[in-house]
BALOBA-1460 file (C-alpha; in Angstrom, 3 decimals):
// residues 276
<rec num="1" residu="m" x="34.057" y="16.560" z="-104.182"/>
<rec num="2" residu="e" x="36.765" y="16.067" z="-106.813"/>
<rec num="3" residu="w" x="38.541" y="19.253" z="-105.719"/>
<rec num="4" residu="l" x="38.633" y="17.956" z="-102.148"/>
<rec num="5" residu="i" x="40.080" y="14.611" z="-103.230"/>
<rec num="6" residu="d" x="42.676" y="16.371" z="-105.388"/>
<rec num="7" residu="w" x="43.667" y="18.693" z="-102.550"/>
<rec num="8" residu="l" x="43.951" y="15.915" z="-99.977"/>
<rec num="9" residu="s" x="45.939" y="13.816" z="-102.442"/>
<rec num="10" residu="s" x="48.617" y="16.504" z="-102.436"/>
<rec num="11" residu="l" x="49.107" y="16.200" z="-98.669"/>
<rec num="12" residu="h" x="51.177" y="13.716" z="-96.691"/>
<rec num="13" residu="p" x="48.994" y="10.846" z="-95.383"/>
<rec num="14" residu="i" x="49.496" y="11.950" z="-91.770"/>
<rec num="15" residu="m" x="48.361" y="15.441" z="-92.759"/>
<rec num="16" residu="q" x="45.347" y="13.935" z="-94.528"/>
<rec num="17" residu="g" x="44.252" y="12.116" z="-91.387"/>
<rec num="18" residu="g" x="44.948" y="15.157" z="-89.233"/>
<rec num="19" residu="v" x="42.960" y="17.503" z="-91.476"/>
<rec num="20" residu="a" x="40.010" y="15.086" z="-91.622"/>
<rec num="21" residu="a" x="39.960" y="14.777" z="-87.826"/>
<rec num="22" residu="l" x="40.278" y="18.545" z="-87.405"/>
<rec num="23" residu="f" x="37.115" y="18.755" z="-89.485"/>
<rec num="24" residu="t" x="35.295" y="16.442" z="-87.058"/>
<rec num="25" residu="w" x="36.575" y="18.515" z="-84.120"/>
<rec num="26" residu="f" x="35.237" y="21.630" z="-85.839"/>
<rec num="27" residu="i" x="31.809" y="19.995" z="-86.229"/>
<rec num="28" residu="t" x="31.863" y="19.049" z="-82.542"/>
<rec num="29" residu="a" x="32.542" y="22.701" z="-81.731"/>
<rec num="30" residu="l" x="29.733" y="23.719" z="-84.085"/>
<rec num="31" residu="g" x="27.334" y="21.497" z="-82.167"/>
<rec num="32" residu="a" x="28.481" y="22.918" z="-78.849"/>
<rec num="33" residu="a" x="28.057" y="26.458" z="-80.217"/>
<rec num="34" residu="v" x="24.300" y="25.922" z="-80.449"/>
<rec num="35" residu="v" x="24.123" y="26.946" z="-76.770"/>
<rec num="36" residu="f" x="24.745" y="30.525" z="-77.894"/>
<rec num="37" residu="l" x="21.574" y="30.438" z="-79.996"/>
<rec num="38" residu="l" x="19.225" y="28.726" z="-77.574"/>
<rec num="39" residu="k" x="16.936" y="30.748" z="-75.396"/>
<rec num="40" residu="n" x="15.186" y="27.666" z="-74.056"/>
<rec num="41" residu="d" x="16.356" y="24.158" z="-73.345"/>
<rec num="42" residu="v" x="16.359" y="21.493" z="-76.062"/>
<rec num="43" residu="p" x="13.416" y="19.083" z="-75.614"/>
<rec num="44" residu="d" x="14.389" y="15.616" z="-74.395"/>
<rec num="45" residu="s" x="12.751" y="14.044" z="-77.449"/>
<rec num="46" residu="v" x="15.040" y="16.034" z="-79.762"/>
<rec num="47" residu="m" x="18.174" y="15.154" z="-77.790"/>
<rec num="48" residu="d" x="17.211" y="11.477" z="-77.726"/>
<rec num="49" residu="s" x="16.603" y="11.521" z="-81.482"/>
<rec num="50" residu="l" x="19.993" y="13.132" z="-82.052"/>
<rec num="51" residu="l" x="21.647" y="10.459" z="-79.915"/>
<rec num="52" residu="g" x="19.819" y="7.754" z="-81.873"/>
<rec num="53" residu="f" x="21.047" y="9.344" z="-85.111"/>
<rec num="54" residu="t" x="24.592" y="9.313" z="-83.727"/>
<rec num="55" residu="g" x="24.297" y="5.618" z="-82.933"/>
<rec num="56" residu="g" x="23.082" y="4.834" z="-86.447"/>
<rec num="57" residu="v" x="25.990" y="6.648" z="-88.079"/>
<rec num="58" residu="m" x="28.504" y="4.912" z="-85.832"/>
<rec num="59" residu="l" x="27.006" y="1.468" z="-86.499"/>
<rec num="60" residu="a" x="27.022" y="1.978" z="-90.275"/>
<rec num="61" residu="a" x="30.556" y="3.378" z="-90.230"/>
<rec num="62" residu="s" x="31.715" y="0.400" z="-88.186"/>
<rec num="63" residu="f" x="30.598" y="-2.033" z="-90.866"/>
<rec num="64" residu="w" x="30.800" y="-0.233" z="-94.211"/>
<rec num="65" residu="s" x="33.992" y="1.749" z="-93.551"/>
<rec num="66" residu="l" x="35.845" y="-0.561" z="-91.162"/>
<rec num="67" residu="l" x="34.740" y="-4.198" z="-90.834"/>
<rec num="68" residu="n" x="33.918" y="-4.828" z="-94.490"/>
<rec num="69" residu="p" x="37.269" y="-3.454" z="-95.770"/>
<rec num="70" residu="a" x="39.069" y="-5.358" z="-92.999"/>
<rec num="71" residu="l" x="37.513" y="-8.615" z="-94.197"/>
<rec num="72" residu="e" x="38.557" y="-7.899" z="-97.786"/>
<rec num="73" residu="m" x="42.130" y="-7.092" z="-96.751"/>
<rec num="74" residu="s" x="42.510" y="-10.154" z="-94.554"/>
<rec num="75" residu="t" x="41.917" y="-12.465" z="-97.531"/>
<rec num="76" residu="e" x="45.351" y="-11.446" z="-98.841"/>
<rec num="77" residu="s" x="47.147" y="-13.316" z="-96.060"/>
<rec num="78" residu="w" x="44.442" y="-15.775" z="-94.935"/>
<rec num="79" residu="t" x="42.309" y="-18.262" z="-96.828"/>
<rec num="80" residu="q" x="38.717" y="-17.275" z="-97.519"/>
<rec num="81" residu="a" x="37.451" y="-19.671" z="-94.846"/>
<rec num="82" residu="w" x="39.686" y="-18.115" z="-92.174"/>
<rec num="83" residu="s" x="39.718" y="-14.472" z="-93.269"/>
<rec num="84" residu="w" x="37.456" y="-13.599" z="-90.346"/>
<rec num="85" residu="v" x="40.160" y="-14.444" z="-87.771"/>
<rec num="86" residu="p" x="42.176" y="-11.167" z="-87.788"/>
<rec num="87" residu="v" x="38.928" y="-9.209" z="-87.964"/>
<rec num="88" residu="a" x="37.494" y="-11.049" z="-84.973"/>
<rec num="89" residu="i" x="40.714" y="-10.563" z="-82.996"/>
<rec num="90" residu="g" x="40.795" y="-6.848" z="-83.732"/>
<rec num="91" residu="f" x="37.063" y="-6.418" z="-83.117"/>
<rec num="92" residu="i" x="37.171" y="-8.108" z="-79.712"/>
<rec num="93" residu="g" x="40.370" y="-6.223" z="-78.861"/>
<rec num="94" residu="g" x="38.717" y="-2.859" z="-79.582"/>
<rec num="95" residu="a" x="35.723" y="-3.687" z="-77.413"/>
<rec num="96" residu="l" x="37.941" y="-4.911" z="-74.568"/>
<rec num="97" residu="f" x="40.096" y="-1.790" z="-74.821"/>
<rec num="98" residu="l" x="37.060" y="0.456" z="-74.305"/>
<rec num="99" residu="f" x="35.759" y="-1.863" z="-71.586"/>
<rec num="100" residu="v" x="38.986" y="-1.557" z="-69.594"/>
<rec num="101" residu="i" x="39.134" y="2.220" z="-69.999"/>
<rec num="102" residu="d" x="35.461" y="2.424" z="-69.025"/>
<rec num="103" residu="q" x="36.222" y="0.608" z="-65.780"/>
<rec num="104" residu="y" x="39.033" y="2.910" z="-64.690"/>
<rec num="105" residu="l" x="38.619" y="6.334" z="-66.335"/>
<rec num="106" residu="p" x="36.374" y="8.554" z="-64.188"/>
<rec num="107" residu="h" x="33.415" y="9.658" z="-66.311"/>
<rec num="108" residu="l" x="29.715" y="10.439" z="-66.145"/>
<rec num="109" residu="h" x="27.011" y="9.388" z="-68.567"/>
<rec num="110" residu="l" x="24.865" y="12.099" z="-70.115"/>
<rec num="111" residu="n" x="22.083" y="13.442" z="-67.887"/>
<rec num="112" residu="a" x="23.150" y="11.155" z="-65.019"/>
<rec num="113" residu="p" x="23.557" y="12.470" z="-61.456"/>
<rec num="114" residu="i" x="27.073" y="12.933" z="-60.118"/>
<rec num="115" residu="s" x="26.476" y="10.014" z="-57.760"/>
<rec num="116" residu="s" x="26.356" y="7.710" z="-60.812"/>
<rec num="117" residu="a" x="29.906" y="8.525" z="-61.954"/>
<rec num="118" residu="e" x="31.807" y="5.469" z="-63.174"/>
<rec num="119" residu="g" x="35.454" y="4.494" z="-63.076"/>
<rec num="120" residu="v" x="37.939" y="5.201" z="-60.306"/>
<rec num="121" residu="k" x="36.426" y="7.319" z="-57.544"/>
<rec num="122" residu="t" x="37.487" y="10.946" z="-57.727"/>
<rec num="123" residu="d" x="36.429" y="14.384" z="-56.541"/>
<rec num="124" residu="w" x="36.434" y="15.812" z="-60.086"/>
<rec num="125" residu="n" x="33.373" y="17.933" z="-60.823"/>
<rec num="126" residu="k" x="30.498" y="17.029" z="-63.124"/>
<rec num="127" residu="t" x="31.817" y="19.130" z="-65.995"/>
<rec num="128" residu="v" x="35.103" y="17.252" z="-66.239"/>
<rec num="129" residu="l" x="33.396" y="13.865" z="-65.885"/>
<rec num="130" residu="l" x="30.944" y="14.624" z="-68.697"/>
<rec num="131" residu="v" x="33.700" y="15.787" z="-71.034"/>
<rec num="132" residu="l" x="35.755" y="12.676" z="-70.270"/>
<rec num="133" residu="a" x="32.775" y="10.477" z="-71.165"/>
<rec num="134" residu="i" x="32.428" y="12.006" z="-74.640"/>
<rec num="135" residu="t" x="36.209" y="12.113" z="-75.080"/>
<rec num="136" residu="l" x="36.175" y="8.367" z="-74.473"/>
<rec num="137" residu="h" x="33.728" y="8.056" z="-77.409"/>
<rec num="138" residu="n" x="35.914" y="10.115" z="-79.693"/>
<rec num="139" residu="i" x="39.090" y="8.049" z="-79.314"/>
<rec num="140" residu="p" x="37.867" y="5.197" z="-81.570"/>
<rec num="141" residu="e" x="36.336" y="7.710" z="-83.982"/>
<rec num="142" residu="g" x="39.645" y="9.504" z="-84.464"/>
<rec num="143" residu="l" x="41.475" y="6.193" z="-84.692"/>
<rec num="144" residu="a" x="39.044" y="4.987" z="-87.357"/>
<rec num="145" residu="i" x="39.694" y="8.072" z="-89.480"/>
<rec num="146" residu="g" x="43.450" y="7.683" z="-89.139"/>
<rec num="147" residu="v" x="43.436" y="3.982" z="-90.006"/>
<rec num="148" residu="a" x="41.240" y="4.632" z="-93.054"/>
<rec num="149" residu="f" x="43.640" y="7.250" z="-94.433"/>
<rec num="150" residu="g" x="46.586" y="5.021" z="-93.558"/>
<rec num="151" residu="a" x="45.062" y="2.232" z="-95.647"/>
<rec num="152" residu="v" x="44.814" y="4.593" z="-98.620"/>
<rec num="153" residu="a" x="48.445" y="5.653" z="-98.164"/>
<rec num="154" residu="e" x="49.589" y="2.047" z="-98.244"/>
<rec num="155" residu="g" x="47.642" y="1.316" z="-101.425"/>
<rec num="156" residu="i" x="45.534" y="-1.399" z="-99.849"/>
<rec num="157" residu="p" x="43.003" y="-2.897" z="-102.334"/>
<rec num="158" residu="g" x="39.507" y="-1.709" z="-101.493"/>
<rec num="159" residu="a" x="40.770" y="1.413" z="-99.706"/>
<rec num="160" residu="d" x="40.328" y="4.710" z="-101.513"/>
<rec num="161" residu="l" x="40.429" y="8.370" z="-100.615"/>
<rec num="162" residu="g" x="36.720" y="8.830" z="-101.304"/>
<rec num="163" residu="g" x="35.845" y="6.167" z="-98.761"/>
<rec num="164" residu="a" x="38.133" y="7.703" z="-96.136"/>
<rec num="165" residu="i" x="36.564" y="11.116" z="-96.759"/>
<rec num="166" residu="a" x="33.087" y="9.594" z="-96.479"/>
<rec num="167" residu="l" x="34.025" y="8.140" z="-93.102"/>
<rec num="168" residu="a" x="35.304" y="11.514" z="-91.887"/>
<rec num="169" residu="i" x="32.148" y="13.257" z="-93.114"/>
<rec num="170" residu="g" x="29.913" y="10.662" z="-91.441"/>
<rec num="171" residu="i" x="31.741" y="10.895" z="-88.136"/>
<rec num="172" residu="g" x="31.671" y="14.672" z="-88.426"/>
<rec num="173" residu="i" x="27.893" y="14.644" z="-88.931"/>
<rec num="174" residu="q" x="27.324" y="12.614" z="-85.789"/>
<rec num="175" residu="d" x="29.788" y="14.766" z="-83.837"/>
<rec num="176" residu="l" x="27.363" y="17.683" z="-84.205"/>
<rec num="177" residu="p" x="24.829" y="16.220" z="-81.748"/>
<rec num="178" residu="e" x="27.685" y="14.955" z="-79.552"/>
<rec num="179" residu="g" x="28.975" y="18.499" z="-79.062"/>
<rec num="180" residu="l" x="25.455" y="19.612" z="-78.261"/>
<rec num="181" residu="a" x="24.928" y="16.637" z="-75.950"/>
<rec num="182" residu="v" x="27.832" y="17.825" z="-73.777"/>
<rec num="183" residu="a" x="27.118" y="21.545" z="-73.891"/>
<rec num="184" residu="i" x="23.387" y="21.344" z="-73.080"/>
<rec num="185" residu="p" x="23.719" y="19.395" z="-69.787"/>
<rec num="186" residu="l" x="26.497" y="21.754" z="-68.710"/>
<rec num="187" residu="r" x="24.273" y="24.725" z="-69.494"/>
<rec num="188" residu="r" x="21.463" y="23.072" z="-67.520"/>
<rec num="189" residu="s" x="23.785" y="22.677" z="-64.541"/>
<rec num="190" residu="g" x="24.350" y="26.437" z="-64.409"/>
<rec num="191" residu="l" x="27.507" y="27.030" z="-66.445"/>
<rec num="192" residu="s" x="27.650" y="30.088" z="-68.686"/>
<rec num="193" residu="r" x="27.107" y="29.691" z="-72.415"/>
<rec num="194" residu="w" x="30.781" y="30.332" z="-73.079"/>
<rec num="195" residu="k" x="31.979" y="27.724" z="-70.572"/>
<rec num="196" residu="s" x="29.415" y="25.210" z="-71.835"/>
<rec num="197" residu="f" x="30.680" y="25.725" z="-75.388"/>
<rec num="198" residu="t" x="34.348" y="25.545" z="-74.343"/>
<rec num="199" residu="w" x="33.937" y="22.246" z="-72.532"/>
<rec num="200" residu="g" x="31.632" y="20.869" z="-75.231"/>
<rec num="201" residu="q" x="34.081" y="21.433" z="-78.070"/>
<rec num="202" residu="l" x="37.006" y="20.228" z="-75.987"/>
<rec num="203" residu="s" x="35.566" y="16.714" z="-76.045"/>
<rec num="204" residu="g" x="36.475" y="16.511" z="-79.753"/>
<rec num="205" residu="a" x="40.106" y="17.553" z="-79.307"/>
<rec num="206" residu="v" x="41.257" y="13.955" z="-78.934"/>
<rec num="207" residu="e" x="40.152" y="12.995" z="-82.460"/>
<rec num="208" residu="p" x="43.038" y="14.653" z="-84.384"/>
<rec num="209" residu="i" x="45.526" y="13.073" z="-81.968"/>
<rec num="210" residu="a" x="43.997" y="9.606" z="-82.385"/>
<rec num="211" residu="a" x="43.781" y="10.062" z="-86.173"/>
<rec num="212" residu="v" x="47.450" y="10.980" z="-86.567"/>
<rec num="213" residu="f" x="48.385" y="8.016" z="-84.378"/>
<rec num="214" residu="g" x="46.235" y="5.710" z="-86.521"/>
<rec num="215" residu="v" x="47.808" y="6.843" z="-89.795"/>
<rec num="216" residu="a" x="51.341" y="6.549" z="-88.440"/>
<rec num="217" residu="l" x="50.680" y="3.121" z="-86.951"/>
<rec num="218" residu="v" x="49.396" y="1.693" z="-90.231"/>
<rec num="219" residu="m" x="52.258" y="3.196" z="-92.248"/>
<rec num="220" residu="i" x="54.798" y="1.683" z="-89.856"/>
<rec num="221" residu="a" x="53.195" y="-1.751" z="-89.665"/>
<rec num="222" residu="k" x="51.082" y="-2.432" z="-92.760"/>
<rec num="223" residu="p" x="50.214" y="-6.071" z="-91.808"/>
<rec num="224" residu="i" x="48.243" y="-4.896" z="-88.777"/>
<rec num="225" residu="l" x="45.767" y="-2.949" z="-90.923"/>
<rec num="226" residu="p" x="42.877" y="-5.474" z="-90.831"/>
<rec num="227" residu="y" x="43.328" y="-5.750" z="-87.066"/>
<rec num="228" residu="a" x="43.420" y="-1.958" z="-86.690"/>
<rec num="229" residu="l" x="40.265" y="-1.407" z="-88.747"/>
<rec num="230" residu="a" x="38.400" y="-4.067" z="-86.784"/>
<rec num="231" residu="f" x="39.806" y="-2.682" z="-83.513"/>
<rec num="232" residu="a" x="38.303" y="0.730" z="-84.275"/>
<rec num="233" residu="a" x="34.992" y="-0.893" z="-85.219"/>
<rec num="234" residu="g" x="34.862" y="-2.920" z="-82.009"/>
<rec num="235" residu="a" x="35.567" y="0.162" z="-79.925"/>
<rec num="236" residu="m" x="32.892" y="2.190" z="-81.729"/>
<rec num="237" residu="i" x="30.226" y="-0.478" z="-81.414"/>
<rec num="238" residu="y" x="31.058" y="-0.898" z="-77.724"/>
<rec num="239" residu="v" x="30.342" y="2.814" z="-77.238"/>
<rec num="240" residu="v" x="27.078" y="2.602" z="-79.197"/>
<rec num="241" residu="v" x="25.735" y="-0.396" z="-77.283"/>
<rec num="242" residu="e" x="27.064" y="0.568" z="-73.851"/>
<rec num="243" residu="e" x="26.020" y="4.211" z="-73.827"/>
<rec num="244" residu="v" x="24.593" y="5.865" z="-76.941"/>
<rec num="245" residu="i" x="21.575" y="3.600" z="-77.514"/>
<rec num="246" residu="p" x="20.685" y="3.147" z="-73.800"/>
<rec num="247" residu="e" x="20.905" y="6.911" z="-73.253"/>
<rec num="248" residu="s" x="18.694" y="7.621" z="-76.280"/>
<rec num="249" residu="q" x="16.042" y="5.211" z="-74.926"/>
<rec num="250" residu="r" x="16.226" y="6.095" z="-71.245"/>
<rec num="251" residu="r" x="13.618" y="8.881" z="-71.174"/>
<rec num="252" residu="g" x="10.860" y="7.083" z="-73.031"/>
<rec num="253" residu="h" x="11.259" y="8.425" z="-76.583"/>
<rec num="254" residu="t" x="12.120" y="4.994" z="-77.909"/>
<rec num="255" residu="d" x="10.305" y="5.195" z="-81.265"/>
<rec num="256" residu="k" x="11.806" y="8.557" z="-82.249"/>
<rec num="257" residu="a" x="15.292" y="7.519" z="-81.165"/>
<rec num="258" residu="t" x="15.038" y="4.224" z="-83.056"/>
<rec num="259" residu="l" x="13.816" y="5.871" z="-86.261"/>
<rec num="260" residu="a" x="16.610" y="8.436" z="-85.984"/>
<rec num="261" residu="l" x="19.105" y="5.575" z="-85.635"/>
<rec num="262" residu="i" x="17.776" y="4.026" z="-88.847"/>
<rec num="263" residu="i" x="18.096" y="7.363" z="-90.659"/>
<rec num="264" residu="g" x="21.656" y="7.832" z="-89.389"/>
<rec num="265" residu="f" x="22.589" y="4.322" z="-90.529"/>
<rec num="266" residu="v" x="21.199" y="4.875" z="-94.034"/>
<rec num="267" residu="i" x="22.903" y="8.272" z="-94.429"/>
<rec num="268" residu="m" x="26.292" y="6.855" z="-93.435"/>
<rec num="269" residu="m" x="25.809" y="3.843" z="-95.709"/>
<rec num="270" residu="a" x="24.912" y="6.137" z="-98.609"/>
<rec num="271" residu="l" x="27.961" y="8.318" z="-97.969"/>
<rec num="272" residu="d" x="30.329" y="5.370" z="-97.895"/>
<rec num="273" residu="v" x="28.901" y="3.635" z="-100.971"/>
<rec num="274" residu="g" x="28.432" y="6.868" z="-102.909"/>
<rec num="275" residu="l" x="31.919" y="8.280" z="-102.321"/>
<rec num="276" residu="s" x="33.936" y="5.058" z="-102.421"/>
């Protein structure tokens, strides 16, 4: 790990965030590429467990890598008793941002019929709507990576390169089942393996863009950092509660999905604490 930290340290902060998010995009593509290896469909219980795992990683990352550092940083400009204020503002703002996008962006939840598409009514096909749904998830993930690397660049107390790398690794791990979760339904609907893979990996393309934006934003306006970290956390938790957990529980494999969520949470917590 030391060689990775040394190598990233030699890069410009925007490059650091971009490289980290390119890694998560690559893992998304790796997950989507599983369709080339499958002869039979993935059992629902496995998919639900993978979604539960994803939710656990996202929940742990939201606290350990985003909310907790945001609280520590906010004490620099606020008293201890009121240090929660910028974090609460950012957290609510992130959730509201995803809520508004969810209301207007046409998208389709995993394994849902086309008649259940949400957002503005459109004649877009199921493939595009599915990809847009996962892309919506990946915006806060990319932003979280960018903000974390931006905090390191600005020398914020409590922010270190190991922690930012841990966040990128954790998000990358949970992007593996996300890529698969897009590609498998598309394969089920009759698309070729190649098209299923192409659309599945495309859902992760937004992460490098969001990461670069996050780094640049923090470097331009350092005082907004606690708000930005909490904003990313609020957006991620909104996604987990609104879609990831309900989808993992919808087909009756509640125990497996819940245990997988616990495992995902612990792995992300261990990564953050161990590498920070």
